[in-house]
Structure formats: structure tokens, C-alpha cells
C-alpha positions, 0 to 999 in steps of 0.5 A: 528505468530498467523493466525488469526492476518495475517487475522484480517491484511489482512481483514484491508486492504482489506476493506481500501480505502486507504494505511495502515502504521504499525502504523495505523494498529497497532492502528486499532487492538487496539494493540493487538498484538505486532510489530514484528508479525504486520511485519510478517504478512505484509511480508507473506501477499506481498509474498503471493499476497495479498497486496502491499507496498507504500512509501509514500512521507514521506518514510512511508511504507504503505500497499494496497490490490492487485486487479487485479493483473497478474500472474506476480504480479506487481503494476506498478500504480499509488499513490497518497498522500493528503499532507493535510490527509496524505492519501495514494490512489492507482489510478490504472486507470493510468499505466505509461510506459517507454521507457528505454535503453537496458539491464535495466528490471524495477522490480519494482517501487514507482510513488507517487504523492502528493497534496490535495485528494478529501476528502480534497478538498470538506472540503476547 
């Protein structure tokens, strides 16, 4: 994988206000690289802690930048999926808390709320 591709993908995600899918990243890169290269770059960026994966309400993986992660590197915040424009946004101000039975250890969670985003609300 070219490191330039990884840098370009990281920059796209970091500067995007919404989470981006593989297809959206490929389109923004004007299809300069193949899908496998993009997947490898995304995997590496997640491994390095720069981005995280979100599964939207349609089951599509989208990727967003990490902000203020701790050393344990977790993304226990809510995501919002717009039913009109299909954007997915991290809502980091809301951090759900659970009280699970003894023996359970949450390592990852994905909470996605669905509705209409502020941009689409303003247009209607």
C-alpha cells in the first residue's frame, strides 16, 4: 500500500463532518486506487487509532476520525444516521452507560440512532 493513499484517506476522514463509507472514500479519491488498497489503509488507520468504524442502520461500514480517545481507545458514544441524506455523525457528547451482569466485559459497542439530521430538517 502506498503511504500516500493512507495519508489521503486519513485526511479525507479527519476533515469530514460525517462518517464516510468505502464507496464515498473511493469516489472522493476519484478512484485513484483499488478497493483492496482502500480497505488495507482503513484497517491500518483503525489499528493505529486514528479512525473508528460505525455500522449504519443499513449495515454499511462507515469510518470517522477519533477525537480525544483515551489510552484504552474506545468509542462509546452514539452515532446518528439521517434517513434522508444517509449521513452518519458521531455524537460524542452522549456516552451511554450500562450496568451489565457480573462476568460481562464490553469491548465494543455500536449505538446508532436514526432520524432526520439538522441540515435535512432545515431544508424541509
